[in-house]
KOLNUKOL-885916 format. One record per residue (C-alpha): z, x, y; residue number from 1. Coordinates in nm, 4 decimals, always signed. Each point is the difference from the previous one (the first is absolute). Example, Ala and Ser with C-alpha at 12.3 -4.5 7.8 and 13.67 -1.06 7.14 Angstrom:
<pt><Z>+0.7800</Z><X>+1.2300</X><Y>-0.4500</Y><n>1</n></pt>
<pt><Z>-0.0660</Z><X>+0.1370</X><Y>+0.3440</Y><n>2</n></pt>
***
This chain:
<pt><Z>-1.5498</Z><X>-11.2615</X><Y>+2.3278</Y><n>1</n></pt>
<pt><Z>-0.3003</Z><X>+0.1336</X><Y>+0.1939</Y><n>2</n></pt>
<pt><Z>+0.2324</Z><X>+0.1965</X><Y>+0.2278</Y><n>3</n></pt>
<pt><Z>+0.1696</Z><X>+0.1642</X><Y>-0.2995</Y><n>4</n></pt>
<pt><Z>-0.3372</Z><X>+0.1060</X><Y>-0.1448</Y><n>5</n></pt>
<pt><Z>-0.1048</Z><X>+0.1382</X><Y>+0.3385</Y><n>6</n></pt>
<pt><Z>+0.3214</Z><X>+0.2030</X><Y>+0.0302</Y><n>7</n></pt>
<pt><Z>-0.0435</Z><X>+0.1422</X><Y>-0.3522</Y><n>8</n></pt>
<pt><Z>-0.3648</Z><X>+0.0916</X><Y>+0.0673</Y><n>9</n></pt>
<pt><Z>+0.0927</Z><X>+0.1661</X><Y>+0.3291</Y><n>10</n></pt>
<pt><Z>+0.2778</Z><X>+0.1970</X><Y>-0.1703</Y><n>11</n></pt>
<pt><Z>-0.2360</Z><X>+0.1219</X><Y>-0.2712</Y><n>12</n></pt>
<pt><Z>-0.2542</Z><X>+0.1093</X><Y>+0.2609</Y><n>13</n></pt>
<pt><Z>+0.2580</Z><X>+0.1989</X><Y>+0.1967</Y><n>14</n></pt>
<pt><Z>+0.1305</Z><X>+0.1612</X><Y>-0.3207</Y><n>15</n></pt>
<pt><Z>-0.3478</Z><X>+0.1064</X><Y>-0.1102</Y><n>16</n></pt>
<pt><Z>-0.0735</Z><X>+0.1515</X><Y>+0.3432</Y><n>17</n></pt>
<pt><Z>+0.3169</Z><X>+0.2077</X><Y>-0.0057</Y><n>18</n></pt>
<pt><Z>-0.0770</Z><X>+0.1233</X><Y>-0.3533</Y><n>19</n></pt>
<pt><Z>-0.3497</Z><X>+0.1092</X><Y>+0.0973</Y><n>20</n></pt>
<pt><Z>+0.1330</Z><X>+0.1778</X><Y>+0.3095</Y><n>21</n></pt>
<pt><Z>+0.2456</Z><X>+0.1936</X><Y>-0.2173</Y><n>22</n></pt>
<pt><Z>-0.2717</Z><X>+0.0901</X><Y>-0.2499</Y><n>23</n></pt>
<pt><Z>-0.2217</Z><X>+0.1411</X><Y>+0.2749</Y><n>24</n></pt>
<pt><Z>+0.2698</Z><X>+0.2236</X><Y>+0.1422</Y><n>25</n></pt>
<pt><Z>+0.0821</Z><X>+0.1944</X><Y>-0.3184</Y><n>26</n></pt>
<pt><Z>-0.3026</Z><X>+0.2290</X><Y>+0.0119</Y><n>27</n></pt>
<pt><Z>-0.1963</Z><X>+0.2175</X><Y>+0.2380</Y><n>28</n></pt>
<pt><Z>-0.3304</Z><X>+0.1864</X><Y>+0.0222</Y><n>29</n></pt>
<pt><Z>-0.1336</Z><X>+0.3524</X><Y>+0.0291</Y><n>30</n></pt>
<pt><Z>-0.3114</Z><X>+0.0498</X><Y>+0.2140</Y><n>31</n></pt>
<pt><Z>-0.2126</Z><X>+0.2988</X><Y>+0.0886</Y><n>32</n></pt>
<pt><Z>-0.3420</Z><X>+0.1591</X><Y>+0.0175</Y><n>33</n></pt>
<pt><Z>-0.1774</Z><X>+0.2398</X><Y>-0.2336</Y><n>34</n></pt>
<pt><Z>-0.3508</Z><X>+0.1023</X><Y>-0.0995</Y><n>35</n></pt>
<pt><Z>-0.2161</Z><X>-0.2572</X><Y>-0.1764</Y><n>36</n></pt>
<pt><Z>+0.0219</Z><X>+0.0556</X><Y>-0.3753</Y><n>37</n></pt>
<pt><Z>+0.3515</Z><X>+0.1470</X><Y>+0.0123</Y><n>38</n></pt>
<pt><Z>+0.2836</Z><X>-0.1552</X><Y>-0.2004</Y><n>39</n></pt>
<pt><Z>+0.3521</Z><X>-0.0495</X><Y>+0.1349</Y><n>40</n></pt>
<pt><Z>+0.2903</Z><X>+0.0148</X><Y>-0.2460</Y><n>41</n></pt>
<pt><Z>+0.3281</Z><X>-0.1602</X><Y>+0.1087</Y><n>42</n></pt>
<pt><Z>+0.3251</Z><X>+0.0428</X><Y>-0.1976</Y><n>43</n></pt>
<pt><Z>+0.3434</Z><X>-0.1473</X><Y>+0.0756</Y><n>44</n></pt>
<pt><Z>+0.2368</Z><X>+0.2972</X><Y>-0.0312</Y><n>45</n></pt>
<pt><Z>+0.2927</Z><X>-0.2206</X><Y>-0.1034</Y><n>46</n></pt>
<pt><Z>-0.1594</Z><X>-0.2313</X><Y>-0.2554</Y><n>47</n></pt>
<pt><Z>-0.3128</Z><X>+0.1859</X><Y>-0.1103</Y><n>48</n></pt>
<pt><Z>-0.2252</Z><X>-0.2948</X><Y>+0.0944</Y><n>49</n></pt>
<pt><Z>-0.3570</Z><X>+0.1310</X><Y>+0.0335</Y><n>50</n></pt>
<pt><Z>-0.3042</Z><X>-0.1403</X><Y>+0.1767</Y><n>51</n></pt>
<pt><Z>-0.3390</Z><X>+0.1447</X><Y>+0.0844</Y><n>52</n></pt>
<pt><Z>-0.2895</Z><X>-0.1044</X><Y>+0.2173</Y><n>53</n></pt>
<pt><Z>-0.3526</Z><X>+0.1313</X><Y>+0.0411</Y><n>54</n></pt>
<pt><Z>-0.1240</Z><X>+0.0522</X><Y>+0.3558</Y><n>55</n></pt>
<pt><Z>-0.3001</Z><X>-0.2081</X><Y>+0.1065</Y><n>56</n></pt>
<pt><Z>-0.2788</Z><X>+0.0881</X><Y>+0.2442</Y><n>57</n></pt>
<pt><Z>+0.2019</Z><X>-0.0643</X><Y>+0.3160</Y><n>58</n></pt>
<pt><Z>+0.2669</Z><X>+0.2525</X><Y>-0.1050</Y><n>59</n></pt>
<pt><Z>+0.2943</Z><X>-0.2351</X><Y>+0.0545</Y><n>60</n></pt>
<pt><Z>+0.2441</Z><X>-0.1082</X><Y>-0.2660</Y><n>61</n></pt>
<pt><Z>+0.3032</Z><X>-0.2195</X><Y>-0.0467</Y><n>62</n></pt>
<pt><Z>+0.2330</Z><X>-0.0157</X><Y>-0.2993</Y><n>63</n></pt>
<pt><Z>+0.1681</Z><X>-0.3394</X><Y>+0.0272</Y><n>64</n></pt>
<pt><Z>+0.3087</Z><X>-0.1699</X><Y>-0.1373</Y><n>65</n></pt>
<pt><Z>+0.2017</Z><X>+0.3123</X><Y>-0.0731</Y><n>66</n></pt>
<pt><Z>+0.3732</Z><X>-0.0501</X><Y>-0.0551</Y><n>67</n></pt>
<pt><Z>+0.2058</Z><X>+0.1619</X><Y>+0.2753</Y><n>68</n></pt>
<pt><Z>+0.0837</Z><X>+0.3624</X><Y>-0.0741</Y><n>69</n></pt>
<pt><Z>-0.1133</Z><X>+0.3592</X><Y>+0.0343</Y><n>70</n></pt>
<pt><Z>-0.3542</Z><X>+0.0823</X><Y>-0.1130</Y><n>71</n></pt>
<pt><Z>-0.1911</Z><X>+0.3204</X><Y>-0.0710</Y><n>72</n></pt>
<pt><Z>-0.3636</Z><X>-0.0337</X><Y>+0.1148</Y><n>73</n></pt>
<pt><Z>-0.2554</Z><X>+0.2385</X><Y>-0.1522</Y><n>74</n></pt>
<pt><Z>-0.3687</Z><X>-0.0025</X><Y>+0.1037</Y><n>75</n></pt>
<pt><Z>-0.2516</Z><X>+0.1243</X><Y>-0.2584</Y><n>76</n></pt>
<pt><Z>-0.3528</Z><X>+0.0857</X><Y>+0.1134</Y><n>77</n></pt>
<pt><Z>-0.3092</Z><X>-0.1067</X><Y>-0.1934</Y><n>78</n></pt>
<pt><Z>-0.0386</Z><X>+0.3631</X><Y>-0.1204</Y><n>79</n></pt>
<pt><Z>+0.3453</Z><X>-0.0162</X><Y>-0.1668</Y><n>80</n></pt>
<pt><Z>+0.1888</Z><X>+0.2124</X><Y>+0.2545</Y><n>81</n></pt>
<pt><Z>+0.3238</Z><X>-0.1294</X><Y>+0.1512</Y><n>82</n></pt>
<pt><Z>+0.1384</Z><X>-0.0076</X><Y>+0.3531</Y><n>83</n></pt>
<pt><Z>+0.3713</Z><X>+0.0786</X><Y>+0.0461</Y><n>84</n></pt>
<pt><Z>+0.2170</Z><X>-0.3028</X><Y>-0.0679</Y><n>85</n></pt>
<pt><Z>+0.1865</Z><X>-0.1905</X><Y>+0.2692</Y><n>86</n></pt>
<pt><Z>+0.3203</Z><X>-0.1967</X><Y>-0.0325</Y><n>87</n></pt>
<pt><Z>+0.0375</Z><X>-0.3372</X><Y>+0.1721</Y><n>88</n></pt>
<pt><Z>+0.2662</Z><X>-0.2676</X><Y>+0.0207</Y><n>89</n></pt>
<pt><Z>-0.1326</Z><X>-0.3517</X><Y>-0.0530</Y><n>90</n></pt>
<pt><Z>+0.2038</Z><X>-0.2764</X><Y>+0.1604</Y><n>91</n></pt>
<pt><Z>-0.0138</Z><X>-0.3691</X><Y>-0.0784</Y><n>92</n></pt>
<pt><Z>-0.2463</Z><X>-0.1951</X><Y>+0.2098</Y><n>93</n></pt>
<pt><Z>-0.1671</Z><X>+0.3018</X><Y>+0.1632</Y><n>94</n></pt>
<pt><Z>-0.2693</Z><X>+0.2624</X><Y>-0.0513</Y><n>95</n></pt>
<pt><Z>+0.0564</Z><X>+0.3748</X><Y>-0.0192</Y><n>96</n></pt>
<pt><Z>-0.2921</Z><X>+0.2138</X><Y>+0.1144</Y><n>97</n></pt>
<pt><Z>-0.0994</Z><X>+0.3244</X><Y>-0.1683</Y><n>98</n></pt>
<pt><Z>-0.0659</Z><X>+0.2652</X><Y>+0.2627</Y><n>99</n></pt>
<pt><Z>-0.3239</Z><X>+0.1951</X><Y>-0.0443</Y><n>100</n></pt>
<pt><Z>+0.0844</Z><X>+0.3505</X><Y>-0.1203</Y><n>101</n></pt>
<pt><Z>-0.1094</Z><X>+0.1699</X><Y>+0.3236</Y><n>102</n></pt>
<pt><Z>+0.2198</Z><X>-0.2277</X><Y>+0.2153</Y><n>103</n></pt>
<pt><Z>+0.2896</Z><X>+0.0314</X><Y>-0.2433</Y><n>104</n></pt>
<pt><Z>-0.0170</Z><X>+0.3801</X><Y>+0.0167</Y><n>105</n></pt>
<pt><Z>-0.0169</Z><X>-0.0112</X><Y>+0.3825</Y><n>106</n></pt>
<pt><Z>+0.3095</Z><X>-0.2208</X><Y>+0.0144</Y><n>107</n></pt>
<pt><Z>+0.1976</Z><X>+0.2610</X><Y>-0.1997</Y><n>108</n></pt>
<pt><Z>-0.1113</Z><X>+0.2955</X><Y>+0.2135</Y><n>109</n></pt>
<pt><Z>+0.2694</Z><X>+0.1172</X><Y>+0.2493</Y><n>110</n></pt>
***
């Protein structure tokens, strides 16, 4: 009887671990840097899901737990002006980094 209870408990533990592993791998993150006080707007181009985050003193940000997909990232400065948007692909279980505008422009220069 004790062995049967032990086997059932072990099976339930393994099942719960595999469920939590699957839940963690269905989303990704967007990270980047901006000026303190800026706001970053993130929109999934396929589903319309929208998130925003305000930039803190250190200038770094992370938008977490985004479903995999293509996102439009738009920085808005504290004065209300916008930077050009960037498009990123978010993959499950990873982070996609927003390139600073100057580096992004350099990468596209022949």
